[in-house]
C-alpha positions in Angstrom: -34.5 39.5 125.7 -35.4 38.0 129.1 -36.7 34.6 127.9 -35.2 31.5 129.4 -32.7 30.4 126.7 -29.9 29.1 128.9 -31.3 25.6 129.6 -32.9 25.6 126.1 -29.6 26.2 124.3 -27.5 23.9 126.6 -29.8 20.9 126.2 -28.0 17.6 125.9 -31.1 15.6 125.3 -31.1 13.3 122.2 -34.8 13.6 121.9 -34.6 16.3 119.2 -37.8 15.1 117.5 -39.6 16.8 120.4 -37.9 20.1 119.4 -40.4 20.6 116.6 -42.8 23.1 118.0 -46.3 23.6 116.7 -47.4 27.0 115.4 -49.6 28.2 118.2 -51.3 31.4 117.1 -54.1 33.6 118.3 -56.9 32.2 120.5 -59.8 34.5 121.3 -60.2 35.5 124.9 -56.6 34.8 126.1 -54.0 37.5 126.7 -50.4 36.6 127.7 -47.6 38.6 129.4 -44.2 37.5 130.6 -41.5 39.3 132.6 -38.4 38.9 134.7 -39.1 39.4 138.4 -35.4 38.7 139.0 -36.2 35.5 140.9 -33.1 33.9 139.4 -29.5 35.1 139.4 -29.5 35.4 135.7 -32.0 37.7 134.0 -34.8 35.5 132.4 -38.5 35.5 132.2 -39.8 33.9 135.5 -43.3 35.4 135.9 -46.1 34.6 133.4 -49.6 35.8 133.4 -52.6 34.6 131.4 -55.4 37.1 131.4 -59.0 36.3 130.3 -60.5 39.8 129.7 -64.1 38.4 129.6 -63.3 35.7 132.1 -63.1 31.9 131.5 -64.7 28.8 132.7 -62.1 26.4 134.2 -61.3 23.1 135.8 -58.1 21.8 137.5 -56.7 18.6 138.9 -54.1 18.8 141.6 -51.4 16.8 143.3 -52.4 14.1 145.8 -49.3 14.6 147.9 -50.0 14.9 151.6 -47.8 18.0 151.6 -49.0 20.7 149.2 -47.8 24.1 148.2 -49.6 27.3 149.4 -50.7 28.1 145.9 -52.6 24.7 145.7 -54.3 25.6 149.0 -55.2 29.0 147.6 -56.6 27.6 144.4 -58.7 25.0 146.2 -60.1 27.7 148.5 -61.5 29.9 145.7 -65.1 29.2 144.9 -65.4 31.5 141.9 -67.0 29.9 138.8 -65.1 32.3 136.5 -61.4 33.0 136.4 -59.9 36.2 135.1 -56.2 35.4 135.5 -53.7 32.6 136.0 -50.3 33.8 137.2 -47.3 31.5 137.4 -43.8 32.0 138.9 -40.7 29.9 138.5 -37.8 29.5 141.0 -39.9 29.2 144.2 -42.4 26.5 144.9 -44.1 28.4 147.8 -44.3 25.2 149.7 -43.4 24.8 153.4 -43.6 28.6 153.6 -46.6 28.6 156.1 -48.6 31.7 156.7 -46.1 34.0 155.0 -46.5 32.0 151.7 -50.3 32.1 151.8 -50.5 35.8 152.9 -48.1 36.7 150.0 -50.6 35.1 147.5 -53.4 37.1 149.1 -51.5 40.4 148.6 -50.3 39.5 145.1 -53.9 38.6 144.1 -55.2 41.9 145.5 -52.5 43.8 143.6 -53.2 41.9 140.4 -57.0 42.3 140.7 -56.6 46.0 141.2 -54.3 46.4 138.2 -56.5 44.2 135.9 -59.6 46.2 137.0 -57.8 49.3 136.0 -57.0 47.7 132.6 -60.7 46.8 132.3 -61.6 50.4 132.9 -59.2 51.6 130.2 -59.9 49.0 127.5 -63.5 47.7 127.9 -66.8 49.3 127.0 -68.4 47.6 130.0 -65.5 47.2 132.5 -65.7 44.6 135.2 -64.4 44.8 138.8 -62.1 41.9 139.1 -61.8 40.2 142.5 -58.8 38.5 144.0 -60.7 35.2 144.3 -61.0 35.2 140.5 -57.2 34.7 140.2 -55.4 31.4 140.6 -51.7 30.6 140.9 -49.1 28.2 139.6 -45.8 28.0 141.5 -42.7 25.9 140.7 -39.2 25.7 142.0 -37.4 25.1 145.3 -39.4 24.0 148.4 -38.9 25.7 151.7 -37.5 29.1 150.7 -39.2 32.4 151.6 -41.7 33.4 148.9 -40.5 36.5 147.0 -43.7 38.5 147.5 -42.2 42.0 147.0 -40.3 41.1 143.9 -43.5 39.7 142.3 -45.8 42.5 143.5 -43.4 45.1 142.2 -43.6 43.7 138.7 -47.4 43.4 138.5 -48.1 46.8 137.0 -45.6 46.2 134.2 -46.8 42.6 133.7 -50.4 43.8 133.2 -49.3 46.7 131.0 -47.4 44.3 128.7 -50.4 41.9 128.2 -50.9 41.1 124.5 -54.4 40.7 123.3 -53.2 39.1 120.0 -51.1 36.0 120.3 -48.5 34.4 118.0 -45.9 31.6 118.2 -43.3 33.8 119.8 -45.5 35.0 122.6 -46.6 31.4 123.4 -42.9 30.3 123.3 -42.1 33.1 125.8 -44.8 31.8 128.1 -43.6 28.2 127.9 -40.0 29.3 128.5 -41.0 31.5 131.4 -42.4 28.6 133.5 -39.4 26.3 133.0 -37.1 25.3 135.9 -34.7 22.4 135.1 -36.5 21.9 131.8 -34.2 22.2 128.7 -37.1 22.6 126.3 -40.4 24.6 126.3 -43.4 22.4 125.9 -46.3 23.5 123.7 -49.0 21.7 121.8 -52.1 22.6 119.8 -55.0 20.9 117.9 -58.1 22.0 116.1 -61.4 20.2 116.0 -65.2 20.8 115.5 -68.2 21.0 117.8 -71.0 20.7 115.4 -70.0 23.0 112.5 -67.9 25.3 114.6 -64.1 25.1 114.5 -62.5 24.9 118.0 -58.9 25.5 119.1 -57.2 23.7 122.0 -53.7 25.1 122.9 -51.5 23.9 125.8 -48.2 24.7 127.5 -46.5 22.6 130.3 -43.4 22.3 132.3 -41.8 19.3 133.9 -38.5 17.5 133.8 -38.0 15.9 137.2 -40.0 15.0 140.2 -42.5 13.5 137.8 -44.8 10.6 138.7 -48.5 10.4 138.5 -50.7 11.1 141.5 -52.4 14.0 139.8 -51.1 15.7 137.9 -47.2 15.2 137.8 -46.3 18.6 136.4 -47.7 22.0 135.5 -49.9 21.9 132.5 -52.3 24.6 131.2 -54.8 24.2 128.4 -56.8 26.9 126.7 -59.8 26.5 124.4 -62.2 29.0 122.7 -65.0 26.4 123.1 -68.1 27.2 125.3 -68.0 24.4 127.8 -69.3 24.6 131.4 -67.0 24.0 134.4 -68.5 20.6 135.4 -68.1 19.3 131.9 -64.5 20.6 131.7 -63.8 18.9 135.0 -65.1 15.5 133.8 -63.2 15.8 130.5 -60.0 16.6 132.3 -60.3 13.8 134.8 -61.1 11.3 132.1 -58.2 12.2 129.8 -55.6 12.7 132.5 -55.5 8.9 133.3 -53.9 7.9 130.0 -51.8 11.1 129.6 -50.3 12.9 132.5 -51.1 10.0 134.8 -49.3 7.6 132.5 -45.8 9.2 132.7 -42.9 8.9 135.1 -39.4 10.4 135.1 -38.2 9.5 138.6 -41.1 8.2 140.7 -41.3 11.4 142.8 -44.5 13.3 143.0 -44.3 17.1 143.4 -46.1 19.2 146.0 -47.2 21.6 143.3 -48.6 19.5 140.6 -51.6 20.9 138.7 -53.2 20.7 135.3 -55.9 23.2 134.4 -58.1 23.9 131.4 -59.6 27.3 130.6 -62.6 27.8 128.3 -63.0 31.4 127.0 -66.4 30.7 125.5 -65.7 32.7 122.4 -67.1 30.2 119.9 -70.9 30.2 119.8 -71.5 26.5 119.0 -74.4 24.2 120.0 -74.9 24.1 123.7 -73.1 21.4 125.7 -74.7 20.2 128.9 -72.9 17.0 129.8 -69.8 14.9 129.0 -72.0 12.3 127.2 -73.2 14.8 124.6 -72.3 13.2 121.2 -71.3 16.6 119.9 -68.3 16.4 122.4 -66.8 13.3 120.9 -64.3 15.0 118.6 -63.4 17.6 121.3 -62.8 14.8 123.8 -60.5 12.9 121.5 -58.6 16.1 120.5 -58.1 17.1 124.2 -56.5 13.7 124.8 -54.1 14.4 121.9 -53.0 17.7 123.3 -52.6 16.3 126.8 -50.6 13.3 125.5 -48.4 15.5 123.4 -47.5 17.6 126.4 -47.1 14.6 128.6 -44.7 13.0 126.2 -42.7 16.2 125.9 -42.3 16.2 129.7 -40.8 12.7 129.5 -38.7 13.4 126.5 -37.1 16.3 128.5 -36.6 14.2 131.6 -33.6 15.4 133.6 -30.5 14.1 131.9 -32.5 11.7 129.7 -31.0 10.2 126.6 -33.8 7.7 125.8 -37.6 8.0 125.4 -39.1 4.8 126.7 -42.6 3.4 126.0 -43.8 0.5 128.1 -46.8 -1.3 126.7 -48.6 -3.8 129.0 -51.0 -6.0 127.2 -53.7 -8.5 127.9 -53.9 -8.2 131.7 -56.8 -9.3 133.8 -57.4 -5.7 135.1 -56.2 -2.3 133.9 -55.0 -1.6 137.4 -52.7 -4.7 137.1 -51.4 -3.5 133.7 -50.7 -0.1 135.3 -48.9 -1.5 138.3 -46.6 -3.7 136.2 -45.9 -0.9 133.7 -44.9 1.6 136.4 -42.8 -1.1 138.3 -40.7 -1.3 135.1 -40.8 2.4 134.4 -39.6 3.4 137.9 -36.9 0.7 138.3 -33.5 2.4 138.6 -31.9 -0.9 137.4 -34.1 -0.9 134.3 -33.5 2.8 133.6 -29.7 2.6 134.1 -29.5 -0.5 131.9 -31.3 1.4 129.1 -29.0 4.4 129.6 -26.0 2.1 129.2 -27.6 0.5 126.1 -27.5 -2.9 127.8 -30.3 -5.3 126.8 -30.4 -6.7 130.3 -33.9 -8.2 130.0 -33.5 -9.9 133.4 -34.1 -6.5 135.0 -37.5 -6.3 133.3 -38.3 -9.7 134.7 -37.3 -8.4 138.2 -39.5 -5.4 137.9 -42.5 -7.4 136.7 -42.1 -9.7 139.7 -41.8 -6.9 142.3 -45.1 -5.3 141.1 -47.1 -7.6 143.3 -49.4 -8.6 140.5 -50.0 -12.4 140.2 -49.0 -13.8 136.8 -48.7 -17.1 135.1 -45.1 -17.1 134.1 -45.7 -19.7 131.4 -47.8 -17.2 129.5 -45.4 -14.3 129.8 -43.9 -12.7 126.7 -41.5 -9.8 126.3 -40.3 -7.9 123.3 -37.8 -5.1 122.8 -39.4 -3.3 119.9 -40.2 -6.1 117.5 -37.5 -8.4 118.9 -38.8 -11.4 120.7 -37.0 -11.8 124.1 -39.2 -14.0 126.2 -41.9 -16.3 124.8 -44.3 -18.3 127.0 -42.1 -17.9 130.0 -38.8 -18.8 128.4 -36.0 -17.1 126.5 -37.0 -17.1 122.8 -35.1 -19.6 120.7 -34.6 -16.7 118.2 -33.1 -14.3 120.7 -29.9 -12.7 119.5 -27.8 -10.6 121.9 -26.2 -8.5 119.1 -29.6 -7.6 117.6 -30.9 -6.6 121.1 -27.7 -4.5 121.7 -28.1 -2.7 118.4 -31.8 -2.0 119.2 -30.8 -0.4 122.5 -28.8 2.2 120.7 -32.0 3.8 119.5 -33.2 7.1 121.0 -36.7 5.6 121.4 -37.1 2.2 123.2 -40.3 0.2 123.3 -40.8 -2.5 125.9 -43.8 -4.7 125.1 -45.0 -7.1 127.8 -47.8 -9.6 127.2 -49.3 -11.1 130.4 -51.9 -13.2 128.5 -54.4 -13.2 131.4 -57.1 -11.0 130.0 -57.9 -8.1 127.7 -56.8 -5.0 129.6 -53.9 -2.8 128.4 -52.0 0.2 129.7 -49.1 2.3 128.3 -46.6 4.2 130.4 -44.0 6.7 129.1 -40.7 7.2 130.9 -37.0 8.0 130.4 -33.6 6.5 131.4 -31.3 7.5 134.2 -27.9 8.9 133.2 -25.0 10.5 135.1 -26.5 13.8 134.1 -29.6 13.2 136.2 -27.5 13.1 139.3 -25.5 16.2 138.3 -28.7 18.2 137.7 -30.3 17.3 141.0 -27.0 17.6 143.0 -26.6 21.1 141.7 -30.4 22.0 141.7 -30.1 25.0 144.1 -26.7 26.3 142.8 
């Protein structure tokens, strides 16, 4: 069949509630094709193409790492206002590949543009000549290996030929599986909303399991909407909503060289014109976009490499949001906190340690900590109602909530993370095997 079922079927994650996949169906203007370019030893889909036959408006956010992949460099260098295709490969990050890696993208883009132009001539009444600069790339996998240009180029004609103009859940599932690396679960989300009286769809797929920590964008995420929204507004919407979604998750505090989240607008719904992000007609779309992004971001955390627990860290009543964020991530990224949770040990002293190392000044006499609804620390002291057995029983849950109240202001921030198990070490020790 070619789809990436091996990791999917061998998943040891307890987060099975995230295994419920929404019924993504057809969205006008998007075509999908998946294929095996034999980038892995086993035969699985590892090359995915999204084709916008009438082009799409788009916006992206990228990693802030000082070492970036060649596909990020390519995407940043293209000045086209319209995109005709996004092509994603697994297995190879195309990072630290130098001129060879970038030149390979040039040649693949030329080949894809030529084949898509031919498809336009065959299928369209008014065919367009697609240019290589109207194609962007996503790459994920191992850093520093020679980019497999020929393997990918050789599959382009078949990839284009297989493009499906009508979508269904199975095709979206194949696309989500095709971009996976160490993921054990495909990640898909969808919502519907209205702009004026017009119904709008927002679909999304993502991949991410390790090397996940915000610095824009923490993983690969691709969103698609049939709304008619200009590039500048898409960019502003994406930047705004990333901060509380893909910039609020961490698996292991490592930021990839290839991180990107993109949104594509096919402009197939003829609704009231949108000129700026402050347009009141955008309110529902804005909120719905956040739901899709948060859904995907949570799925990345729930599928964190070797994870057995989904952890939510709520920082409340800080003086500044930046303070809340610092403390929350100090807890989320602490190996000692993460291993205690993996061992189902209510070692709240490790949470105290992490708060202290964040560097944020606090009044310890106002500090309160809860595990779920259980009071652990109140006003800087161990709660008189604290019961170790109750806390131990709570730690057996698949979902753990850590609630920290600083009581110095009114700003809050929530971070989502996972625990560290022996499986995390095994996965990363064997990553290239």
